[in-house]
Structures are given as structure tokens and as C-alpha cells.
N, C-alpha and C positions, 0 to 999 in steps of 0.2 A: 430836491432832496438836499437838507442843508448837512454838511458833511464835516468832520472834526479830522483833521490831518495832523497826527500827531504820533511821532515814531518813538515806540518804545524798545529798547533792547535789552535783554538779560536782565529785567527786573523781577523782584518777586512780586507776588499779588498777595494782598490782604484785604479782606471784604468786613463790614461791619453792617450792622441792621439799622432800622429806622429809627430815627429820633425828633421829637416834636422840636423841641427847643436847642438842645445840645448836641450837636453830632460830634461823633468819637471814632476815632481809627480803633480798629481791634487788631492786638498784636503790634503794636506801634514800637518800632524797633530802635527808635531814637532818644528815648527818655532820660539818656545822659547830657543831650545836647540840648541848645536853646536853637528853636526852630521857629523859622517864620512863615506864615503864608501870603507868596507874593505873586504878582501877575506883570507881566512884561508887554504890554499894549504899543509900547512905543520902542519895543527892542530892549535886548538885553543890557545895554548901557543905561536905561532909564527905568528900572524895576520900583514897582509899586507896593508897599505893603500893605494888606488887607485884613491881616490877622495875626494870629499866633497858635502854636501847637503846644498843650501843657504837657507835662512829663508823663501823665498817663493817656496821653493820645487825644484829648478833648480840644477840638477845633472851636477856636474863638474868632468869629469874624467881626471885624471892625472897621467899615470902609472909611475912607480919609474923607471929610467934607468937602475939599476941593482936589483937584488935581497938583501935582507938585509942579514946581517950574518947568518946562520942557524946552529944550531949544525951538524956536520957532519953525525953523527948517524941518526938525523932526518930526515936530506936530502935522506938520502939513502932508508930510510923507505919509504918516500912519492913521492919520483921521481921514473917514470916509462919511458921504452923506448917508442918513438914516435908511434912505431908500435903499442903497446897496447892503448897508449892515444886516438889516431885519428882511429885506424884500426881495434881495438878489436872485432867489429861488422863482419867483414870479416871472411869468411871459410880462405882464404888463406893471412891472415895478415903478415906471415913472410917473404912471397914471396914479399910483397909490398915495404918494409923497409929491406932488409938483414941485419944480426946481426951486420956486421962490418961497416955498414951506420947508424946505428941507432942513434938517436939526443935525450939527456935526454929532459926530458918535464915533466909538471905536468898538472892535470887538477884543476882548479882555485875554482871549487865548486860555490857555491851561492855567490852572491852578497848582502853582509850583512850591516847592518846599527846600528853603533856603537855611543853612546855619547863620549864626550869628559871624561867623567867621568867614561868609561868603562863599560857602559849598552848595553846589545846588544837588541834593539828595532825594527827589522825587517829585511826584505830581499826584493830584487828587482827582478822581473823575466822579461825578454825581451823576447816579442813574437810578430808575426805578427797580430792577431788576440785574442780578449781577450776570445773568446771561445775556444781558444786550451787550456786554463790554466787547465779545469781539467783534461785532458790526461796527461798533463806535469805533473802537480804532481801526478798521479796514472794511468800511462799506463798498468798497469797489469789488471785494471777493467773500465776503462773510456775509452769511444769511442773517436779516434782522428778525427780532420778535417784537410782538405788541408790547409797548412800554413806553417810559420816558426818558429822555436824557436832557440836559440842563447846560446852558452857557451864560455866562456872564458878560454882560457889554456893559459900555458907558455912554450916557447921554448929556449933550450940554443942558437942556431944557426938557420939561416935561411933555409927554407925548402921549396920547391917547388914539386908540384906532379900533374898531369893532367892523370886520368883514373878511372877505374870501377870495383866493387868487387861484390860479392853476398854472402849473408848470408841465409843458409839453415834454416828452420823452420821446426821441425816436428809436423805434425797434425794427428788428428785421421783419417783423410780422405787422408793422404798422404802428401808430403814434400811439402812446398812453398817457394819459392825463393825470397826474399828481395834485391832489385838491390840498390847498392849505387854508385851513379857520383860524383867523387871528383875533385876539381880544387881549388887548393892553393898555396897561394903565401904568407907564412909566414915570417914574419921578426923576428929576433931576441928578446924575450922579450914577452908580453902579445899581444895576438890575439883572436878577437872575430871570432868565429866560426859560420856560418849560418847553420842548418839543414832543408832544406825546403820539405815539405811532398807534394809529387806531386800525388801519387796515393795510394789507400788503401785497403787493403784485407778484405772483408765484412765476418764476421764469425757469426755465429748462437750466440747473446749476452747472451743466457741462458748457454752456454757451456765455451765462453770466449770472451775475446774483441776483435774488430779489430783492425789491424794494419797495420803501414805504409808499403807498398810491393815497393814502389819506391822512393828513397830520395836522393836529391841532398845536397851535403855537398861542402861547398866553404869558404874561409876566406874572412872577411869583412875589408876593407880598412878605418881606423877610428873606428868610433862610430856607431853601428847598427841605422839605419833610421826606428824604429819599435815603437809599444807599451810599455813602461816600466811601468810595475804594480806592486805596492809597498804592500806587507803585513805586519801588524804592531802589536805589542802588547804592 
């Protein structure tokens, strides 16, 4: 199960609807400020601007054509092989992308909101259903629902893959198999990835939270057509 580990404390939540071409934050509270969309795959000392927010809350994503200059040691510390970035959930991840064919990549992490005077004022989540948010924020304790969530990654070269893998989860009553189906057509640069939960393994909630046991993983052409949810502080 791919997990998103983001700690949010005391944020106000706003949600907004689907948009095919122009995502927009509903009840956007920072109309008087100049706010950029940033990601920090190389740490907070090396933020990367990937877009802006208009005064009315419209999200304008514009990925840089290439990464900014990052200190070599920092880049080496944060960059991972694609086998880990995308296939770490698989029991046989090393077989999917052999070591001699691995591509350097990095998980971009949260879409962060920063003002022009360098204040961190919130994050944006991308999901198909607002009711999926509790699980996205805390998959260890909250119950999932059928739906999709999205992540942003960076890859150094194009990558194509279609196939399946299994993740074995050990439970008190025996092992459970989580099936992942991949359909990836990644271009060099930033790519949104959709994780679609298609089936859920139900558990005793007094013992542990339920978890997805069938997930399809696919690359998104352009910007996800989903709900974009802002959390602010």
C-alpha cells in the first residue's frame, strides 16, 4: 500500500469540484497574497516552483523544463532508483526494473503553498473523493474507500511499463496479497501518478484499519481531473 505521510495540525479544510482543464480552490483565503505552488523533493532548502495560485484560487501548474541546480551531495541523498520510487510496494521490485536499467527519480512530496515573501501557508491534496482524505492523511488508523489519490514524481528519462505485482502483508490470521496493476507512460520530468483503489481488505477495526488489496497505478496525461483540496494555516 503506497502511503502518504504528511502531518497536518490545526488546518482549515476546503474542497472544490472537478475541473478538466483548470483546477481551482474553493473559498481560497489568500486572494490578497502572491502565492506559488512549490514542491520540495530535495528538502526545504531547495524548493522548486511548479505553478501559481490566482487571486480567485485558480491553480496554474507550469512544470520547469529542467531541475534547478542542486548541490551534488543533496541530489544524491534524495534521488532514488525508479524501482524504489514506484515499485517499493512490490515483493519483486528489483525484478521489475533491473539495476542496469534503473532510472533516477524522486518523489516530489506534497504540493505546498508558499507566499512571495517565503511563508509556508498550506498544502494541496489531489483525490477523486473528499471522503478519501482521512485515509490519505492517516492510512494506519483510518478506513479507506474506493477512489483515487494522486502523487507527483520526477523521472530523469522516459519510462514505459505495463504489468502487475503483489505485495504480501502479514496478518494474525495469515498473509494477505495486495495486487498492483501498472500502466505507466512517463515522460522525462514531472509526472502525476494515479493510485486507484479498486478493492478493500476488510479487517476488525478494533485490531487494525482496513487496507486496499487491489490498486491500479497509472500515469496521468497532464493535470489530474479530480478534486483538489487545500489545507491552510
